[in-house]
KOLTOR-829953 format. One record per residue (C-alpha): x, y, z. Coordinates in steps of 0.1 Angstrom, whole numbers, plus 5000, padded with zeros to 4 digits. Layout:
N
XYZ ...
END
This chain:
405
423488343675 423088613702 421688923683 421089273696 418389453676 418689833683 415390003676 413589663678 410189823687 409890003654 408189943620 410889713605 412589643639 409689453654 408989213625 412789153623 412889063660 410088803655 411588663623 415088613638 413688473671 411588233650 414788103634 416088023669 418388313676 418688463711 417288813706 417889133727 415889443719 417589773728 415190073723 414490403741 410890393727 411290733711 408990643682 406190603707 406990943722 406991103687 403390963683 402491163714 404291473701 402491463668 399091363683 398791063661 398790683666 399590373646 396690263625 397089923642 396689903680 400089833695 400689683729 403589773751 406889613740 406889403772 403389273764 404489193728 407388993741 405188813766 402688703739 405588573717 406888373746 403388243753 402988133717 406387993709 408287933742 410988163729 412188453751 412888803737 414789033761 414089403762 416489673774 415490033777 418490233766 419190553747 422090493723 422590863715 422890983751 423890693773 427290593761 428690453793 425490233798 425890113762 429390003769 428389823801 425489653783 427689533754 430289383779 427489213799 425489073769 428389013744 426189003712 427588823682 425689043658 424089383661 421289503638 420989883640 417590043633 417790293661 417490613641 414690873635 413490743601 411190993586 412391253561 409291483565 409691473603 413291573599 412291883579 409392003600 411292273619 414792363630 414192173662 413391853643 416491893622 418691923653 416991633670 417391403639 421091483635 421891453672 419891133676 420990953645 424691053642 425391013679 423590683681 425690543653 428990683664 428390583701 427790233689 430890213667 433190363695 431690133721 432289823699 435989923696 436390013732 434789693745 436489463720 433189313711 433689153677 429989163666 428989183629 427089523626 424189533601 422889883596 419589983579 420390263556 418290403527 418290423489 417390793496 420990883502 421490893464 418891163459 417090983431 419191143404 418491103367 421891013353 420390713335 422990453348 422090183373 422990273409 425690013420 425789843453 427790093473 430990143452 431690323419 434590233396 436490553385 439690643368 441890923380 444691103363 448191053378 451691163366 452190813352 448690783335 445190683345 444690453375 441490273385 439990313419 436690233437 434990493458 431790513477 428990603452 428390973457 425391063479 423091353473 420791343503 417391493498 416591573534 418191603568 417291243576 418891123544 421991343552 422391153585 422390823566 425090963543 427191063574 426690703587 428490573555 431590783563 431590663599 431390303588 434190343563 436490493589 435890233616 436089943592 439490053579 440890183612 439589923637 438589633616 434989643625 432789413604 429989613590 427189563564 425189873553 421789803537 420390073514 416690003517 413890113495 410490233507 408889953528 405189863522 402889613538 402389533574 402189163580 404988903581 404588533588 405188593625 402988903630 399988713616 400188463644 398388673671 396489003671 398789143697 401889073676 400689303649 403189553634 402789923636 401290093605 401790463600 399290663579 400091023588 401891273565 405191243584 405790873590 403390693566 405190543535 403790633502 402190303491 400790233525 399290583526 397590533492 396090203504 394790363536 393490663518 391590423495 390190233524 388690543540 387490723509 390190983510 391691103477 395090953469 397391243474 400091263447 402591553451 403791733420 403491543388 403891203405 406791143381 409191063409 410490713407 411090533440 412490193450 410189963471 410389643492 407689443511 408289423548 408489043546 411389073521 412989333544 413289093573 414488813550 417189043537 418389103573 418588733578 420688693546 422988983554 423688833589 424888503572 427188693549 429388893573 432589053560 435888953576 437789193599 439789433577 437389393548 435689703535 432089773544 429589553525 426889753509 423589593496 420789773478 417789633497 414989683473 412989463449 411289693424 410890053413 407790253404 406690603395 404390753422 401590843398 401690483384 401190343420 398390583426 396690483394 397190113402 395490153437 392790373422 391990103396 391789833422 389790033448 387790293429 389590583448 390190923432 393591073427 394391433438 397491603425 398791853450 401792093452 404991913462 406292013496 409691853488 412492013469 413091753442 412891703405 409391663391 410391353371 413291113375 414390773364 415790523389 417690213379 419090013409 421189703410 420289443437 422289143424 423789053458 420588963476 419288773446 422488573446 421988503483 418588353476 416088633480 412888563461 411088903459 407488963468 406089213442 403089433439 401589183415 401188913442 397889033456 399189163489 397789513482 394389373490 395589243523 396889593533 393489753523 391789493545 393989593574 393189953568 389489903566 389489693598 391089973618 389690273599 387890393630 391390473645 392290723617 392291093623 391691233588 393291563598 396691383601 396591233566 397891533546 401691563542 402391923553 406091923563 407792153537 411392143527 411792523525 409792823538 408892913502 407492563496 405492583528 403392863513 402092623487 401292323509 397692213506 396392133541 392892043530 392991793501 389391693508 388192053504 386092033536 387292353552 384792643553 385692903526 384793263523 382393353495 382793733498 
END
């Protein structure tokens, strides 16, 4: 299959590129490399050394004989080029990762909020409009997030996309299925909620075939393909804006930094290993909806954990200390999270869990590249409101000089 992977240079995009290429698909990466520019803006770098996207593709070709094509294109701002590219390449499937993906980054300042909305919403809408205009009948697989639901504590499992309801009519109650209500917890999550509405409209109005994956927090760095060569290694973010919680705990443990838990740590989150994430993309591509069918929605996660439980697990394995800090996010101190993921299990997913020893592998990666870590970038300091910003702890290690007078 000819597959376009939008955002194929990113944290989940790159291992997905390699996984699908390894399966024999013709892969085209479309990316504006904005994530690398954000590294420059923030003054931080991936824990793991990343080669240019062209060099990564060259190494893969050298190892496997398989060619990965790279196209530098900004989906959010280059609509006419996007249409021309679709007509020229004629992808049979499109995997859409090309959105700013960090909630803390989207909440840093008003400029970051505006950038995230403009980039994410325009990229998604440009893609949908271009598919309709060009008549390209490609199956669109989009990477969304479980975070659109806001981690509420209603006590009932979150279904896969749709909720059965009954409404009162003049002739009595009638059943209906609606999109499960979103309650986004950041500007980033809000853009993913808006994506859902865009998908619903274009599926019902134009018959686009769309699958929306509501993914949990990704942990780990290696997949079967990225292990094959040092220069194929995936990016690994440790900073307070882009680092995901479990990866950050493992890095903090590796460099003797306290494990930073915000609030009580009673927040429950959904998780998935990066190897399972790329496997889910493969399974979703094989299970495309028909034209005219409603958007397929999968919960792409494999387990849930409380943040403090994860910190204690990592502390027990590594001897690290846990530091409880004020929470810069506007969220409940404690929440339950029950999630259905029956569809991927039915399609054959065999989840990798925390119990399978891969935590050690991540710690080893972190220790290998510990010399690349800037400790000043480790704290999470982006606050959700100006009031919360007053409470943020910028010095969890307590190393700053303090007045004694």
